[in-house]
Structure formats: C-alpha cells, structure tokens
C-alpha positions in Angstrom: 62.6 80.2 88.6 62.6 82.1 91.8 65.7 81.2 93.3 66.4 81.8 97.4 69.9 82.8 98.5 71.4 81.0 101.8 75.1 82.2 102.6 77.4 79.9 104.2 81.3 80.1 104.5 84.1 77.8 105.2 87.5 79.2 106.2 90.7 78.0 104.3 94.0 79.4 104.0 95.9 79.2 100.8 98.7 81.3 99.2 97.6 83.2 96.0 93.7 82.6 96.5 91.1 84.0 98.7 91.0 83.4 102.5 87.6 81.7 102.4 85.6 79.2 100.4 82.2 80.6 99.4 79.2 78.6 99.7 76.2 80.4 98.5 73.2 78.1 98.0 70.4 78.7 96.2 67.1 76.6 96.0 67.4 76.4 92.4 69.0 77.1 89.4 67.6 78.8 86.5 69.0 78.6 82.9 70.2 81.8 80.9 70.7 81.4 77.2 72.2 85.1 76.4 75.1 84.7 74.0 73.6 82.1 72.5 73.1 82.8 68.4 69.4 81.6 68.5 68.5 82.9 72.1 66.3 86.0 70.6 64.9 85.1 67.3 63.2 87.8 65.4 59.8 85.9 64.6 60.2 85.0 69.1 60.9 81.6 68.4 64.2 81.2 70.2 65.8 79.8 73.1 64.5 82.7 75.1 61.5 84.3 75.0 61.4 88.1 73.5 60.1 89.2 76.7 62.7 87.6 78.9 64.9 90.5 77.3 62.5 93.4 76.5 60.5 95.4 79.2 57.7 97.9 78.4 58.4 101.8 79.6 55.2 103.4 80.7 55.4 107.1 82.0 59.1 106.8 82.0 59.3 103.6 84.2 60.0 100.1 83.0 57.6 97.4 84.2 59.2 94.4 85.3 58.5 90.7 87.0 59.7 92.4 89.9 57.7 95.6 90.5 54.6 94.4 88.1 54.4 91.0 88.4 50.8 90.5 87.2 51.2 92.8 84.0 54.7 93.1 83.0 54.7 90.4 80.2 51.3 91.6 78.4 52.5 95.1 78.8 55.9 93.8 77.2 53.8 91.7 74.3 52.1 94.8 73.6 54.7 97.6 73.7 56.9 95.3 71.6 54.5 94.6 69.0 53.8 98.3 68.6 57.9 99.1 68.4 58.1 96.3 65.7 55.3 97.6 63.6 56.5 101.3 63.9 60.3 101.4 64.5 60.1 103.0 67.2 61.7 101.7 70.2 61.9 104.6 72.7 58.9 102.9 74.8 60.6 99.3 75.6 63.7 98.8 77.6 65.9 95.8 75.8 68.4 94.3 78.1 68.6 90.9 76.3 70.3 92.1 73.1 72.4 94.7 71.5 70.9 97.9 70.1 72.3 100.6 68.0 72.6 104.2 68.4 69.0 105.0 68.0 67.7 101.9 70.7 66.9 99.6 67.8 67.6 96.3 68.3 70.9 94.7 66.2 69.9 92.1 64.1 72.7 89.1 63.3 74.2 90.2 59.5 76.9 88.8 57.2 79.5 86.5 59.1 77.0 85.8 61.9 75.4 82.3 62.6 72.0 83.4 62.1 71.7 86.7 59.6 68.8 88.6 59.4 67.2 85.6 61.5 68.1 86.7 65.0 69.1 89.6 67.3 73.0 90.2 68.8 72.3 88.8 72.2 75.1 89.8 74.8 76.8 88.9 77.7 78.8 91.0 80.3 81.9 88.6 79.2 83.0 89.2 75.6 85.5 87.8 73.3 88.8 90.2 72.6 89.6 90.9 69.1 85.8 90.4 67.9 83.7 93.1 66.1 81.6 94.4 69.0 78.5 94.2 66.5 79.1 90.5 65.8 77.5 87.3 67.8 80.9 86.2 68.1 81.8 89.2 70.5 79.9 87.3 73.0 80.3 84.3 75.0 77.9 81.2 73.6 75.5 80.2 76.0 75.7 77.0 74.1 79.1 76.2 74.0 80.6 77.5 77.3 79.6 77.1 80.8 79.1 80.5 82.5 77.6 81.7 85.3 75.2 84.9 86.5 76.7 86.5 89.6 75.0 89.5 91.4 77.3 92.9 91.9 77.2 92.1 95.7 78.5 88.6 95.3 81.4 89.6 92.9 82.5 92.5 94.8 82.6 90.9 98.4 85.0 88.1 96.6 86.8 90.3 94.1 85.5 88.2 90.9 85.5 89.9 87.4 84.0 88.2 84.4 86.0 85.4 83.1 87.0 84.5 86.7 86.1 80.7 87.8 83.0 79.5 89.8 82.7 75.7 90.9 79.0 74.9 91.0 78.0 71.9 93.2 74.8 70.1 93.2 74.0 68.2 96.2 71.3 66.1 94.8 73.3 64.5 92.4 77.1 64.9 94.0 77.6 66.4 90.3 80.0 69.4 90.6 80.9 71.6 87.3 82.9 74.7 86.6 81.9 77.9 85.1 83.2 81.6 84.2 81.6 84.7 85.5 80.1 85.5 82.4 77.0 87.5 82.6 75.0 89.8 85.5 73.2 90.3 87.5 71.5 87.9 89.6 72.7 84.7 91.8 70.8 81.8 90.6 71.1 81.3 86.7 73.8 79.7 84.4 74.5 79.2 80.8 72.8 76.3 78.7 76.1 74.4 78.6 76.6 74.7 82.6 73.2 73.2 83.0 74.3 70.1 81.0 77.5 69.9 82.8 75.7 69.2 85.9 73.4 66.6 84.0 70.5 68.9 83.3 68.7 69.0 79.8 67.4 72.5 80.3 66.0 72.4 76.4 61.9 71.7 76.3 60.2 71.5 72.8 56.9 72.7 72.3 55.3 72.9 69.2 58.4 72.5 67.3 60.1 75.4 69.3 63.3 75.0 71.2 63.2 76.7 74.6 66.1 76.9 77.0 63.5 76.8 80.0 63.9 73.8 82.4 66.0 74.6 85.1 67.1 72.9 88.2 64.8 72.7 90.8 66.8 71.4 93.7 69.8 73.0 95.8 73.1 74.2 93.9 76.1 76.0 96.0 78.2 78.2 94.3 81.9 78.3 95.1 84.0 81.3 94.1 87.6 80.3 93.1 89.1 83.8 93.4 92.0 84.2 91.7 91.4 81.7 88.9 90.8 83.2 85.4 90.5 82.1 81.7 91.1 83.8 78.8 88.0 84.0 76.4 88.5 82.6 72.7 86.3 81.2 69.9 87.7 77.9 70.0 85.2 76.8 72.4 86.6 73.4 72.9 89.9 74.7 74.2 88.3 77.6 76.4 86.2 74.7 77.7 89.0 72.7 78.7 91.1 75.2 80.1 87.9 76.0 82.6 87.7 72.6 83.7 91.5 72.2 84.2 92.1 75.7 86.1 88.9 74.9 88.1 89.7 71.6 89.4 93.1 72.9 90.2 91.9 76.1 92.1 89.1 73.9 93.8 92.1 71.0 95.0 93.9 74.1 96.6 91.3 74.9 98.6 90.6 71.0 99.6 88.5 70.0 96.9 85.3 68.4 96.5 85.2 67.4 100.4 85.7 70.9 101.2 82.6 71.9 99.0 80.5 69.0 100.8 81.2 70.1 104.1 80.7 73.8 103.3 77.1 73.0 101.4 76.2 70.4 104.4 
C-alpha cells in the first residue's frame, strides 16, 4: 500500500512530555507481520510473501519496489529459488528475517513456535533476556500492537524502540496505542494494532492466510514522547501496559479532543 504523508502540528505544553502533539497523517495503513512466528514460512505460505522481505541483488544493486517497480518481484522470485537450490544466498538481500554468519536465513528451531517450518523474522524492538537467534527475541506482530516509524520521525520527536505512539482513525473515530516496534517507513502497523483499530488484516486465499488487508482511509499518528513500555514475553501484560500508559500520556496532552483538533 502506498501511503501519503501529511504533517500537522498542535502545540501543547505539558511537564515531562514533548512540547508538541505530532499529527502525522497517512492516506492509509499497511500491515507489517514481522515478528509473527508465521510471517515468513519456508514454503512461502506465511502471513508475508517471501519477497516482502527479500530483494534480488543484480550487479551489486538490490532491486526493490522503489528503484525497479516493474521487475523487482520477478527478479526476487527467480533469485530466491536459485539461492534455495544452491544454498548460496550472496545474490539476495534478506531484510525480513534473520541470517546466520554466512548470510543464510535462520530457520526456527527447538523451542520456537514453528521449528523447521518458518524463518526467524525480526523487528527493531527486541525482548530482553531472550536468545538472539530465537523467534521469541522479537516482537510478535500477532500479539503486540506496534507501529513502523521512519528515521526522520523518530529523530524529530525523540522516539526510541519501545516508546509509545497513538494511532487515530478519523473515519471510525477509533484510537489505539502501539509501541515503536520496527522501522523504517511511516504508514505500517502490526497485525494486532490493525485489529485494535477495527480492521481485520487477514486475507485467506487457497487456504493460505496472508496479512494483506490494510486500511484504505486516513490514519493519524501521535507521538507520545516520554511514554515508554518494558518489552516482555507476557503478551497480555504488555498490551495492558501499552494501553494504560498510552491513555495516560494522551490525557496529559489533552486527550482525544486534542487529536481530533489536530487531525481536522
């Protein structure tokens, strides 16, 4: 989904918080399934297509949807099939899941949700105290509401992974809260955050579940600078903390009325 960014700003003065409420609007909201155990399956039948997280490298250049829109998917499929057949992954750039020291994709193992069936898919935010090569080291997009933020956005509003953002959907009046969980573009959010906004992001075709139903109407992001959560494997407890701290931070900035005024 292509998103169009519209930045608005509403000034507010609140001790201990940011000096402004960020109302960065996008024309839609795509789905990010990174971190979900079933995001990238070895057989290609995961929530994400394999080429959502892989690019072909031709003459040293990674071909992406940005620099080679007509051909990048076909090149990816061809180069990925060759890499799997030869076990040589030097001609692909893997961005959606973890790699070993030789550049080969890490497959989930013992103790992971889908051993030998799916790759270890990664997020920028990680869970402290968990093994770095295990799927549980990363934020589960199916369980935790997170947002994907650009470097420019996080730098401007002093946000780090784990910090909170409110997401408002003007069409329905629904607001949800998520952690900064992944990078690097504004206009994507996890499966769980989509559900919190009232959108079912799962599409089933031929018996395969894909996280591909985004939101086509405008959404607004509000940076809750200063509000932070502690990542944990206890998903229900983490979600409760996200909601409680998100509501408190937004209330300190004027609440939903402030967001509506900013988003108008």
